[in-house]
Every structure is written in C-alpha cells, then in structure tokens.
C-alpha positions as CSV (number, residue, x, y, z in Angstrom):
1,M,87.4,28.6,148.7
2,L,85.6,28.2,145.3
3,G,82.0,29.4,144.9
4,R,79.8,28.8,142.0
5,I,80.8,28.7,138.4
6,N,80.4,32.3,137.1
7,H,80.8,31.4,133.4
8,V,82.4,29.2,130.8
9,A,84.2,31.1,128.1
10,L,84.3,30.1,124.4
11,A,86.7,31.7,122.0
12,V,85.0,32.3,118.6
13,P,86.4,33.5,115.3
14,D,83.3,35.6,114.4
15,L,81.4,37.1,117.4
16,A,78.4,38.2,115.2
17,A,78.0,34.7,113.8
18,A,78.2,33.2,117.3
19,V,75.7,35.6,118.7
20,A,73.3,34.9,115.9
21,T,73.6,31.1,116.5
22,Y,73.0,31.4,120.3
23,R,70.2,34.0,119.8
24,D,68.4,32.6,116.8
25,T,69.1,28.8,116.9
26,L,69.2,28.3,120.7
27,G,66.9,31.1,121.7
28,A,69.3,32.6,124.2
29,A,69.3,36.1,125.7
30,V,72.6,37.7,124.6
31,S,74.2,40.8,126.0
32,Q,75.5,43.7,123.9
33,P,79.2,43.3,122.9
34,Q,81.7,44.8,125.3
35,A,85.3,45.7,124.3
36,L,87.9,45.0,127.0
37,P,91.1,46.4,125.7
38,D,93.1,45.5,128.8
39,H,92.3,41.8,128.1
40,G,92.5,42.0,124.3
41,V,88.9,40.8,123.8
42,T,85.4,41.7,122.9
43,V,82.8,39.8,124.9
44,V,79.2,39.0,125.0
45,F,77.4,37.0,127.7
46,I,74.7,34.4,127.3
47,E,72.5,34.5,130.4
48,L,71.4,31.1,131.6
49,P,69.3,30.3,134.7
50,N,72.3,28.8,136.6
51,T,75.4,30.5,135.0
52,K,76.6,32.4,131.9
53,V,78.5,31.5,128.7
54,E,81.0,34.1,127.6
55,L,81.8,34.4,123.9
56,L,85.2,35.9,123.2
57,E,86.5,37.5,120.0
58,P,90.1,38.9,119.6
59,L,90.5,42.6,120.0
60,G,93.8,44.0,118.7
61,D,96.9,42.3,117.4
62,G,98.2,41.2,120.8
63,S,95.0,39.4,121.8
64,P,95.6,36.1,123.6
65,I,92.4,34.9,121.9
66,A,94.0,35.3,118.5
67,A,96.8,32.9,119.5
68,F,94.1,30.4,120.8
69,L,92.2,30.7,117.5
70,E,95.4,30.0,115.5
71,K,95.5,26.6,117.2
72,N,91.7,26.2,117.1
73,P,90.4,28.0,114.0
74,S,86.8,27.1,114.6
75,G,86.9,28.2,118.3
76,G,86.4,26.2,121.5
77,M,86.4,26.3,125.2
78,H,88.9,28.9,126.4
79,H,88.4,29.0,130.2
80,I,86.1,28.5,133.2
81,C,85.5,31.1,135.8
82,Y,84.9,30.4,139.4
83,E,83.7,32.9,142.0
84,V,85.5,33.6,145.3
85,D,84.7,36.0,148.2
86,D,88.2,37.4,148.5
87,I,90.4,37.4,145.5
88,I,93.6,38.4,147.3
89,S,93.1,35.6,149.9
90,A,92.4,33.1,147.2
91,R,95.4,34.2,145.1
92,D,97.7,33.9,148.1
93,H,96.4,30.5,149.0
94,L,96.7,29.3,145.4
95,K,100.3,30.6,145.2
96,Q,101.2,28.8,148.5
97,Q,99.8,25.6,146.9
98,G,102.1,26.1,143.9
99,A,99.6,27.4,141.4
100,R,101.0,29.9,138.9
101,V,99.1,33.2,138.6
102,L,99.4,34.7,135.1
103,G,100.5,38.2,134.4
104,N,102.0,40.2,137.3
105,G,99.8,38.4,139.9
106,E,97.7,41.5,140.6
107,P,94.0,41.3,139.8
108,K,92.7,43.2,136.8
109,T,89.1,44.4,136.3
110,G,87.1,41.9,134.4
111,A,84.0,42.2,132.2
112,H,81.7,42.4,135.2
113,G,83.7,45.3,136.7
114,K,85.1,43.0,139.4
115,P,88.6,41.8,140.1
116,V,89.9,38.7,138.3
117,I,93.0,36.7,138.0
118,F,93.9,33.8,135.7
119,L,95.7,30.6,136.6
120,H,98.1,28.7,134.4
121,P,96.4,25.9,132.6
122,K,99.3,23.4,133.1
123,D,98.5,23.6,136.9
124,F,94.8,22.6,136.3
125,F,94.8,19.7,133.9
126,G,95.1,21.8,130.7
127,T,92.2,24.2,131.6
128,L,92.8,28.0,132.0
129,I,91.1,29.1,135.2
130,E,89.7,32.5,135.9
131,I,88.9,33.5,139.5
132,E,86.5,36.4,140.0
133,Q,85.7,38.1,143.3
134,V,82.0,38.5,143.9
C-alpha cells in the first residue's frame, strides 16, 4: 500500500530563521512560504534528491503546530508523509485494521494540491502519519 516517503515535516518556532539555516548553512533549495489556513500552518519545502523536508510554522490561534511547539519550544519532527495511489482505498484499509483517521475521516487538500489524511500517532508508535495520494 505505501509508496515512497513524500516528506518529513519539522515544526519550527521561526520559519524565516529555519529557512535561513537550511538555505545558508546547509545550501538547500527552499521553496517560497505557502499559507495553508485549512491546516493552520505556513510551510516551505526543502527539495532533496530523494524526498523533501517540510518546515511548518503555526498560522492562526488554532494551529495544531502551536500546541506542538508549546511542548517542544525549539521545534522538532512533527510527522512523516507516505505516498499512496488511492487515498480512499488506503483510508478504508487502515480503518479496517483499526487505525484512527484524524478529523472527520475525509481527505483534505494538502500543500501539494493533493488529497491527504492524517493518522493518530498512538496507532503508529508515537509518530503522526500523513498519507498523500499521488
């Protein structure tokens, strides 16, 4: 069912500082910031030869990233995103296996303009999982 890793997401308290570190210190190519109000985040992507790193900063008061950063003030790994061919089929299979889909269970449009769902971290060894249809 799972395809390749699409990205690893890092929550950061200061997106501009994180971008500068990745761009200037590590020499990475960094995308322009993209606000995603439906997800409560502003994101940038670091393009790597084999995957991407997503940097997340809270957007708005109800951002789930703000809650994460309260517990982890300097930031840290927030989630890992895997690709699937058919998100509805993957969701249904995961639910049949007992995995909890967050939210109302219906895919939302993610940063790449493709459908995504998130899976409860308690079902996956403490790691928040994002599934993205490619």
